[in-house]
Backbone as JSON Lines, residues from 0, in Angstrom:
{"i":0,"aa":"X","n":[183.93,51.24,85.97],"ca":[182.74,50.61,85.43],"c":[183.0,50.3,83.97]}
{"i":1,"aa":"X","n":[182.62,49.11,83.58],"ca":[182.85,48.73,82.19],"c":[181.9,49.51,81.28]}
{"i":2,"aa":"X","n":[182.27,49.62,80.04],"ca":[181.42,50.34,79.08],"c":[180.09,49.62,78.92]}
{"i":3,"aa":"X","n":[180.13,48.29,78.93],"ca":[178.89,47.52,78.78],"c":[177.95,47.78,79.94]}
{"i":4,"aa":"X","n":[178.49,47.81,81.16],"ca":[177.65,48.05,82.34],"c":[177.06,49.46,82.31]}
{"i":5,"aa":"X","n":[177.87,50.43,81.94],"ca":[177.38,51.81,81.86],"c":[176.3,51.94,80.79]}
{"i":6,"aa":"X","n":[176.54,51.33,79.64],"ca":[175.57,51.38,78.55],"c":[174.28,50.69,78.95]}
{"i":7,"aa":"X","n":[174.39,49.54,79.61],"ca":[173.21,48.8,80.05],"c":[172.39,49.63,81.05]}
{"i":8,"aa":"X","n":[173.08,50.3,81.97],"ca":[172.37,51.13,82.96],"c":[171.65,52.29,82.28]}
{"i":9,"aa":"X","n":[172.33,52.95,81.37],"ca":[171.72,54.09,80.69],"c":[170.54,53.65,79.8]}
{"i":10,"aa":"X","n":[170.69,52.52,79.11],"ca":[169.59,52.03,78.27],"c":[168.39,51.64,79.13]}
{"i":11,"aa":"X","n":[168.65,51.03,80.26],"ca":[167.56,50.65,81.17],"c":[166.81,51.89,81.64]}
{"i":12,"aa":"X","n":[167.55,52.91,82.04],"ca":[166.92,54.15,82.5],"c":[166.14,54.8,81.36]}
{"i":13,"aa":"X","n":[166.72,54.83,80.16],"ca":[166.05,55.42,79.01],"c":[164.76,54.67,78.67]}
{"i":14,"aa":"X","n":[164.83,53.35,78.64],"ca":[163.64,52.54,78.35],"c":[162.57,52.75,79.41]}
{"i":15,"aa":"X","n":[162.98,52.83,80.66],"ca":[162.02,53.08,81.74],"c":[161.36,54.44,81.57]}
{"i":16,"aa":"X","n":[162.16,55.44,81.21],"ca":[161.62,56.78,81.03],"c":[160.62,56.82,79.89]}
{"i":17,"aa":"X","n":[160.94,56.15,78.78],"ca":[160.05,56.13,77.62],"c":[158.77,55.37,77.95]}
{"i":18,"aa":"X","n":[158.9,54.27,78.65],"ca":[157.74,53.43,78.95],"c":[156.87,53.99,80.06]}
{"i":19,"aa":"X","n":[157.4,54.91,80.85],"ca":[156.66,55.39,82.02],"c":[155.72,56.55,81.73]}
{"i":20,"aa":"X","n":[155.71,57.07,80.52],"ca":[154.81,58.16,80.21],"c":[155.51,59.5,80.27]}
{"i":21,"aa":"X","n":[154.84,60.51,80.85],"ca":[155.4,61.86,80.87],"c":[156.75,61.92,81.58]}
{"i":22,"aa":"X","n":[157.6,62.79,81.1],"ca":[158.93,62.93,81.7],"c":[158.8,63.55,83.08]}
{"i":23,"aa":"X","n":[159.49,62.97,84.02],"ca":[159.52,63.51,85.38],"c":[160.96,63.73,85.82]}
{"i":24,"aa":"X","n":[161.82,63.97,84.88],"ca":[163.25,64.17,85.12],"c":[163.87,62.89,85.67]}
{"i":25,"aa":"X","n":[164.9,63.03,86.44],"ca":[165.63,61.88,86.98],"c":[165.06,61.63,88.36]}
{"i":26,"aa":"X","n":[164.43,60.49,88.57],"ca":[163.76,60.22,89.84],"c":[164.56,59.24,90.69]}
{"i":27,"aa":"X","n":[163.97,58.84,91.82],"ca":[164.65,57.92,92.73],"c":[165.07,56.63,92.04]}
{"i":28,"aa":"X","n":[164.2,56.12,91.18],"ca":[164.51,54.87,90.5],"c":[165.78,55.02,89.65]}
{"i":29,"aa":"X","n":[165.9,56.11,88.95],"ca":[167.09,56.35,88.13],"c":[168.35,56.44,88.98]}
{"i":30,"aa":"X","n":[168.25,57.18,90.09],"ca":[169.4,57.29,90.99],"c":[169.8,55.92,91.52]}
{"i":31,"aa":"X","n":[168.82,55.14,91.92],"ca":[169.11,53.83,92.51],"c":[169.66,52.84,91.48]}
{"i":32,"aa":"X","n":[169.2,52.92,90.25],"ca":[169.72,52.02,89.21],"c":[171.19,52.29,88.93]}
{"i":33,"aa":"X","n":[171.54,53.55,88.85],"ca":[172.94,53.89,88.62],"c":[173.78,53.5,89.84]}
{"i":34,"aa":"X","n":[173.24,53.72,91.04],"ca":[173.95,53.33,92.26],"c":[174.19,51.83,92.32]}
{"i":35,"aa":"X","n":[173.21,51.05,91.86],"ca":[173.35,49.59,91.86],"c":[174.51,49.16,90.97]}
{"i":36,"aa":"X","n":[174.6,49.76,89.8],"ca":[175.7,49.44,88.88],"c":[177.03,49.89,89.5]}
{"i":37,"aa":"X","n":[177.04,51.08,90.08],"ca":[178.27,51.6,90.69],"c":[178.72,50.72,91.86]}
{"i":38,"aa":"X","n":[177.77,50.29,92.69],"ca":[178.11,49.46,93.86],"c":[178.8,48.17,93.43]}
{"i":39,"aa":"X","n":[178.32,47.59,92.37],"ca":[178.9,46.33,91.88],"c":[180.34,46.52,91.39]}
{"i":40,"aa":"X","n":[180.74,47.76,91.11],"ca":[182.1,48.03,90.63],"c":[183.07,48.34,91.77]}
{"i":41,"aa":"X","n":[182.56,48.55,92.98],"ca":[183.42,48.89,94.11],"c":[184.23,47.69,94.57]}
{"i":42,"aa":"X","n":[185.44,47.96,95.03],"ca":[186.27,46.91,95.6],"c":[185.78,46.62,97.02]}
{"i":43,"aa":"X","n":[186.0,45.41,97.52],"ca":[185.5,45.03,98.84],"c":[185.87,45.99,99.96]}
{"i":44,"aa":"X","n":[187.1,46.48,99.98],"ca":[187.54,47.41,101.02],"c":[186.73,48.71,100.97]}
{"i":45,"aa":"X","n":[186.45,49.17,99.76],"ca":[185.67,50.39,99.6],"c":[184.22,50.15,100.01]}
{"i":46,"aa":"X","n":[183.66,49.0,99.65],"ca":[182.3,48.67,100.08],"c":[182.19,48.69,101.6]}
{"i":47,"aa":"X","n":[183.21,48.17,102.25],"ca":[183.21,48.16,103.72],"c":[183.21,49.59,104.27]}
{"i":48,"aa":"X","n":[184.05,50.46,103.71],"ca":[184.12,51.86,104.18],"c":[182.82,52.6,103.89]}
{"i":49,"aa":"X","n":[182.26,52.36,102.72],"ca":[180.99,52.98,102.36],"c":[179.91,52.54,103.37]}
{"i":50,"aa":"X","n":[179.92,51.26,103.71],"ca":[178.96,50.75,104.69],"c":[179.11,51.43,106.04]}
{"i":51,"aa":"X","n":[180.35,51.69,106.45],"ca":[180.6,52.37,107.72],"c":[180.04,53.79,107.69]}
{"i":52,"aa":"X","n":[180.27,54.48,106.58],"ca":[179.77,55.86,106.47],"c":[178.25,55.89,106.42]}
{"i":53,"aa":"X","n":[177.66,54.98,105.67],"ca":[176.21,54.96,105.57],"c":[175.54,54.51,106.86]}
{"i":54,"aa":"X","n":[176.28,53.8,107.71],"ca":[175.73,53.38,109.01],"c":[175.52,54.58,109.93]}
{"i":55,"aa":"X","n":[176.06,55.73,109.58],"ca":[175.81,56.94,110.36],"c":[174.35,57.35,110.27]}
{"i":56,"aa":"X","n":[173.64,56.72,109.33],"ca":[172.19,56.86,109.19],"c":[171.73,58.28,108.93]}
{"i":57,"aa":"X","n":[172.43,58.95,108.07],"ca":[172.06,60.31,107.68],"c":[171.32,60.32,106.35]}
{"i":58,"aa":"X","n":[171.07,59.15,105.79],"ca":[170.5,59.05,104.46],"c":[169.18,58.3,104.5]}
{"i":59,"aa":"X","n":[168.32,58.53,103.5],"ca":[167.07,57.77,103.44],"c":[167.38,56.3,103.19]}
{"i":60,"aa":"X","n":[166.78,55.44,103.99],"ca":[167.04,54.01,103.82],"c":[165.75,53.21,103.85]}
{"i":61,"aa":"X","n":[164.61,53.87,103.69],"ca":[163.33,53.18,103.67],"c":[163.35,52.11,102.58]}
{"i":62,"aa":"X","n":[162.99,50.9,102.93],"ca":[162.97,49.82,101.97],"c":[164.17,48.9,102.05]}
{"i":63,"aa":"X","n":[165.18,49.28,102.82],"ca":[166.38,48.43,102.88],"c":[166.09,47.06,103.45]}
{"i":64,"aa":"X","n":[165.12,46.98,104.34],"ca":[164.81,45.69,104.96],"c":[164.03,44.77,104.03]}
{"i":65,"aa":"X","n":[163.63,45.27,102.88],"ca":[162.95,44.43,101.89],"c":[163.95,43.62,101.08]}
{"i":66,"aa":"X","n":[165.22,43.95,101.18],"ca":[166.26,43.25,100.42],"c":[166.67,41.97,101.13]}
{"i":67,"aa":"X","n":[167.17,41.02,100.36],"ca":[167.72,39.81,100.96],"c":[168.88,40.21,101.85]}
{"i":68,"aa":"X","n":[169.14,39.47,102.93],"ca":[170.24,39.84,103.84],"c":[171.57,40.06,103.13]}
{"i":69,"aa":"X","n":[171.88,39.27,102.13],"ca":[173.16,39.42,101.43],"c":[173.18,40.68,100.54]}
{"i":70,"aa":"X","n":[172.02,41.27,100.28],"ca":[171.95,42.49,99.46],"c":[171.66,43.74,100.29]}
{"i":71,"aa":"X","n":[171.64,43.6,101.62],"ca":[171.27,44.73,102.49],"c":[172.2,45.93,102.29]}
{"i":72,"aa":"X","n":[173.51,45.71,102.26],"ca":[174.46,46.81,102.11],"c":[174.26,47.53,100.78]}
{"i":73,"aa":"X","n":[174.02,46.76,99.73],"ca":[173.78,47.35,98.4],"c":[172.48,48.15,98.41]}
{"i":74,"aa":"X","n":[171.45,47.63,99.08],"ca":[170.17,48.34,99.14],"c":[170.33,49.68,99.87]}
{"i":75,"aa":"X","n":[171.1,49.71,100.94],"ca":[171.34,50.95,101.67],"c":[172.08,51.94,100.77]}
{"i":76,"aa":"X","n":[173.07,51.46,100.03],"ca":[173.82,52.31,99.1],"c":[172.89,52.9,98.04]}
{"i":77,"aa":"X","n":[172.01,52.06,97.51],"ca":[171.07,52.51,96.49],"c":[170.11,53.56,97.05]}
{"i":78,"aa":"X","n":[169.61,53.33,98.26],"ca":[168.69,54.3,98.87],"c":[169.4,55.63,99.15]}
{"i":79,"aa":"X","n":[170.67,55.54,99.59],"ca":[171.43,56.77,99.87],"c":[171.58,57.62,98.62]}
{"i":80,"aa":"X","n":[171.54,57.01,97.45],"ca":[171.66,57.76,96.2],"c":[170.48,58.7,95.98]}
{"i":81,"aa":"X","n":[169.4,58.52,96.73],"ca":[168.24,59.39,96.6],"c":[168.31,60.6,97.54]}
{"i":82,"aa":"X","n":[169.32,60.65,98.4],"ca":[169.42,61.71,99.41],"c":[169.36,63.13,98.86]}
{"i":83,"aa":"X","n":[170.07,63.44,97.76],"ca":[170.01,64.83,97.28],"c":[168.59,65.29,96.93]}
{"i":84,"aa":"X","n":[167.74,64.37,96.51],"ca":[166.34,64.73,96.25],"c":[165.52,64.7,97.52]}
{"i":85,"aa":"X","n":[165.77,63.71,98.37],"ca":[164.97,63.54,99.58],"c":[165.05,64.75,100.51]}
{"i":86,"aa":"X","n":[166.22,65.34,100.64],"ca":[166.36,66.45,101.58],"c":[165.67,67.72,101.09]}
{"i":87,"aa":"X","n":[165.24,67.74,99.84],"ca":[164.53,68.91,99.32],"c":[163.08,68.96,99.77]}
{"i":88,"aa":"X","n":[162.59,67.87,100.33],"ca":[161.21,67.8,100.8],"c":[161.13,68.42,102.19]}
{"i":89,"aa":"X","n":[160.74,69.69,102.25],"ca":[160.7,70.42,103.52],"c":[159.69,69.83,104.5]}
{"i":90,"aa":"X","n":[158.66,69.15,104.01],"ca":[157.69,68.54,104.9],"c":[158.34,67.36,105.64]}
{"i":91,"aa":"X","n":[159.04,66.52,104.9],"ca":[159.68,65.35,105.49],"c":[160.99,65.7,106.22]}
{"i":92,"aa":"X","n":[161.65,66.76,105.75],"ca":[162.95,67.13,106.32],"c":[163.01,68.62,106.64]}
{"i":93,"aa":"X","n":[162.24,69.08,107.63],"ca":[162.24,70.51,107.96],"c":[163.58,70.98,108.53]}
{"i":94,"aa":"X","n":[164.43,70.04,108.92],"ca":[165.72,70.41,109.51],"c":[166.72,70.94,108.49]}
{"i":95,"aa":"X","n":[166.47,70.68,107.19],"ca":[167.4,71.16,106.17],"c":[167.1,72.6,105.79]}
{"i":96,"aa":"X","n":[168.15,73.36,105.54],"ca":[168.03,74.78,105.21],"c":[168.08,74.92,103.69]}
{"i":97,"aa":"X","n":[167.06,75.54,103.14],"ca":[167.05,75.78,101.7],"c":[167.92,76.99,101.42]}
{"i":98,"aa":"X","n":[169.14,76.74,100.98],"ca":[170.06,77.83,100.68],"c":[169.99,78.25,99.22]}
{"i":99,"aa":"X","n":[168.91,77.84,98.55],"ca":[168.61,78.33,97.22],"c":[169.25,77.54,96.09]}
{"i":100,"aa":"X","n":[168.93,77.99,94.88],"ca":[169.44,77.35,93.66],"c":[170.68,78.05,93.14]}
{"i":101,"aa":"X","n":[170.99,79.23,93.67],"ca":[172.09,80.03,93.15],"c":[173.22,80.09,94.17]}
{"i":102,"aa":"X","n":[174.35,79.43,93.89],"ca":[175.44,79.42,94.85],"c":[176.06,80.79,95.1]}
{"i":103,"aa":"X","n":[175.86,81.73,94.18],"ca":[176.44,83.06,94.4],"c":[175.7,83.81,95.5]}
{"i":104,"aa":"X","n":[174.53,83.31,95.9],"ca":[173.74,83.97,96.95],"c":[173.79,83.21,98.27]}
{"i":105,"aa":"X","n":[174.58,82.15,98.34],"ca":[174.66,81.35,99.55],"c":[176.05,81.44,100.15]}
{"i":106,"aa":"X","n":[176.16,81.96,101.38],"ca":[177.49,82.05,101.99],"c":[178.1,80.67,102.27]}
{"i":107,"aa":"X","n":[177.28,79.62,102.31],"ca":[177.78,78.27,102.6],"c":[178.01,77.46,101.33]}
{"i":108,"aa":"X","n":[177.93,78.1,100.17],"ca":[177.97,77.38,98.9],"c":[179.15,76.44,98.75]}
{"i":109,"aa":"X","n":[180.33,76.9,99.09],"ca":[181.51,76.07,98.85],"c":[182.04,75.41,100.11]}
{"i":110,"aa":"X","n":[181.27,75.47,101.19],"ca":[181.7,74.81,102.41],"c":[181.45,73.32,102.32]}
{"i":111,"aa":"X","n":[182.33,72.54,102.87],"ca":[182.13,71.1,102.98],"c":[182.15,70.81,104.47]}
{"i":112,"aa":"X","n":[180.99,70.79,105.07],"ca":[180.88,70.62,106.51],"c":[180.68,69.17,106.9]}
{"i":113,"aa":"X","n":[180.75,68.26,105.94],"ca":[180.61,66.85,106.24],"c":[179.17,66.46,106.55]}
{"i":114,"aa":"X","n":[179.01,65.4,107.32],"ca":[177.68,64.85,107.58],"c":[176.78,65.79,108.37]}
{"i":115,"aa":"X","n":[177.36,66.77,109.04],"ca":[176.55,67.68,109.85],"c":[176.02,68.87,109.05]}
{"i":116,"aa":"X","n":[176.37,68.96,107.79],"ca":[175.92,70.05,106.93],"c":[174.42,69.94,106.72]}
{"i":117,"aa":"X","n":[173.68,70.97,107.06],"ca":[172.22,70.95,106.95],"c":[171.7,71.84,105.84]}
{"i":118,"aa":"X","n":[172.58,72.3,104.94],"ca":[172.14,73.06,103.78],"c":[171.74,72.09,102.67]}
{"i":119,"aa":"X","n":[170.76,72.48,101.87],"ca":[170.31,71.62,100.77],"c":[171.3,71.59,99.62]}
{"i":120,"aa":"X","n":[172.05,72.65,99.42],"ca":[173.02,72.73,98.33],"c":[172.43,72.23,97.01]}
{"i":121,"aa":"X","n":[171.29,72.79,96.62],"ca":[170.64,72.34,95.39],"c":[171.55,72.47,94.18]}
{"i":122,"aa":"X","n":[172.43,73.44,94.2],"ca":[173.35,73.68,93.09],"c":[174.46,72.64,93.04]}
{"i":123,"aa":"X","n":[174.59,71.78,94.04],"ca":[175.55,70.68,94.0],"c":[174.96,69.49,93.26]}
{"i":124,"aa":"X","n":[173.68,69.54,92.97],"ca":[172.98,68.39,92.41],"c":[173.05,68.32,90.88]}
{"i":125,"aa":"X","n":[173.32,69.42,90.24],"ca":[173.34,69.45,88.77],"c":[174.18,70.63,88.31]}
{"i":126,"aa":"X","n":[174.46,70.66,87.03],"ca":[175.07,71.84,86.42],"c":[174.49,71.97,85.02]}
{"i":127,"aa":"X","n":[174.03,73.14,84.69],"ca":[173.54,73.41,83.34],"c":[174.7,73.97,82.52]}
{"i":128,"aa":"X","n":[175.08,73.23,81.49],"ca":[176.17,73.66,80.62],"c":[175.56,74.39,79.42]}
{"i":129,"aa":"X","n":[175.9,75.68,79.26],"ca":[175.32,76.42,78.13],"c":[175.83,75.9,76.79]}
{"i":130,"aa":"X","n":[174.99,76.01,75.79],"ca":[175.33,75.54,74.46],"c":[174.78,76.53,73.44]}
{"i":131,"aa":"X","n":[175.57,76.78,72.42],"ca":[175.14,77.66,71.34],"c":[175.63,77.08,70.02]}
{"i":132,"aa":"X","n":[174.73,76.75,69.1],"ca":[175.17,76.19,67.82],"c":[175.92,77.21,66.95]}
{"i":133,"aa":"X","n":[175.71,78.51,67.22],"ca":[176.37,79.52,66.4],"c":[177.48,80.25,67.17]}
{"i":134,"aa":"X","n":[177.93,79.68,68.28],"ca":[179.03,80.23,69.09],"c":[178.72,81.58,69.71]}
{"i":135,"aa":"X","n":[177.45,81.87,69.92],"ca":[177.06,83.08,70.63],"c":[177.58,82.99,72.05]}
{"i":136,"aa":"X","n":[178.06,84.09,72.61],"ca":[178.54,84.09,73.99],"c":[177.37,83.81,74.92]}
{"i":137,"aa":"X","n":[177.6,82.93,75.87],"ca":[176.56,82.54,76.82],"c":[177.07,82.73,78.24]}
{"i":138,"aa":"X","n":[176.13,82.89,79.15],"ca":[176.48,83.0,80.56],"c":[176.94,81.62,81.04]}
{"i":139,"aa":"X","n":[178.11,81.57,81.62],"ca":[178.65,80.3,82.11],"c":[178.03,79.94,83.46]}
{"i":140,"aa":"X","n":[178.01,78.65,83.79],"ca":[177.41,78.24,85.06],"c":[178.22,78.77,86.24]}
{"i":141,"aa":"X","n":[177.59,78.88,87.4],"ca":[178.33,79.31,88.6],"c":[179.52,78.38,88.85]}
{"i":142,"aa":"X","n":[180.55,78.91,89.47],"ca":[181.75,78.1,89.68],"c":[181.55,77.02,90.73]}
{"i":143,"aa":"X","n":[180.59,77.18,91.63],"ca":[180.28,76.12,92.59],"c":[179.09,75.34,92.02]}
{"i":144,"aa":"X","n":[179.35,74.1,91.6],"ca":[178.32,73.25,91.03],"c":[178.71,71.8,91.25]}
{"i":145,"aa":"X","n":[177.9,70.88,90.8],"ca":[178.17,69.47,91.06],"c":[179.5,69.01,90.47]}
{"i":146,"aa":"X","n":[179.83,69.46,89.29],"ca":[181.09,69.05,88.66],"c":[182.28,69.52,89.49]}
{"i":147,"aa":"X","n":[182.25,70.76,89.92],"ca":[183.33,71.31,90.73],"c":[183.4,70.62,92.08]}
{"i":148,"aa":"X","n":[182.24,70.34,92.7],"ca":[182.2,69.68,94.01],"c":[182.75,68.26,93.95]}
{"i":149,"aa":"X","n":[182.47,67.54,92.89],"ca":[183.01,66.18,92.76],"c":[184.53,66.25,92.76]}
{"i":150,"aa":"X","n":[185.08,67.21,92.04],"ca":[186.53,67.38,92.03],"c":[187.08,67.68,93.42]}
{"i":151,"aa":"X","n":[186.4,68.56,94.15],"ca":[186.83,68.9,95.5],"c":[186.75,67.69,96.42]}
{"i":152,"aa":"X","n":[185.64,66.96,96.36],"ca":[185.44,65.84,97.27],"c":[186.35,64.65,96.95]}
{"i":153,"aa":"X","n":[186.83,64.57,95.74],"ca":[187.71,63.46,95.37],"c":[189.16,63.72,95.76]}
{"i":154,"aa":"X","n":[189.53,64.97,95.99],"ca":[190.94,65.29,96.24],"c":[191.59,64.45,97.34]}
{"i":155,"aa":"X","n":[190.97,64.29,98.51],"ca":[191.65,63.5,99.55],"c":[191.88,62.05,99.13]}
{"i":156,"aa":"X","n":[191.1,61.56,98.21],"ca":[191.22,60.17,97.77],"c":[192.12,60.01,96.56]}
{"i":157,"aa":"X","n":[192.51,61.11,95.93],"ca":[193.19,61.0,94.65],"c":[194.45,60.13,94.68]}
{"i":158,"aa":"X","n":[195.31,60.16,95.71],"ca":[196.47,59.26,95.69],"c":[196.04,57.79,95.66]}
{"i":159,"aa":"X","n":[194.94,57.47,96.36],"ca":[194.46,56.1,96.38],"c":[193.92,55.72,95.01]}
{"i":160,"aa":"X","n":[193.25,56.67,94.36],"ca":[192.72,56.38,93.03],"c":[193.85,56.09,92.06]}
{"i":161,"aa":"X","n":[194.91,56.88,92.14],"ca":[196.05,56.68,91.23],"c":[196.73,55.34,91.48]}
{"i":162,"aa":"X","n":[196.75,54.9,92.74],"ca":[197.38,53.63,93.08],"c":[196.46,52.45,92.8]}
{"i":163,"aa":"X","n":[195.21,52.72,92.5],"ca":[194.28,51.65,92.21],"c":[193.75,50.93,93.44]}
{"i":164,"aa":"X","n":[193.84,51.57,94.62],"ca":[193.37,50.91,95.84],"c":[191.89,51.08,96.04]}
{"i":165,"aa":"X","n":[191.27,51.98,95.31],"ca":[189.82,52.11,95.39],"c":[189.25,51.4,94.2]}
């Protein structure tokens, strides 16, 4: 992603947050805006593979049919970006297991079970990085978190990334 595209996406999200009133953290709109920018950076072969995976229909896709036919795949990608939040709604998704916010208390914390995984893995969604202006010792985040998971999930693709095929 170019620096200009990343900056434009972040400024858009920031302006939306400021203009929308009270802070509600990062919502579906923010996830979808970043996904839209990311989708435009994907190579055609990767877009095709992403489309195949998303066709498994394990992700929220409400609203995809409102997009123009030529933007349907991008709309599905954008909606899928809301999945980590959507599965936390126990009313809408009672099939998901709330394995908590603390990965040290979840036996499935570091499992990657693929599309059939029914744990919420809330700790995969963010990581709180401790900060101290006076270098006071702080409790470090759990070792299983979103940053660590991204590294794990990218490993099978890493040779392709190095070759520039993605």
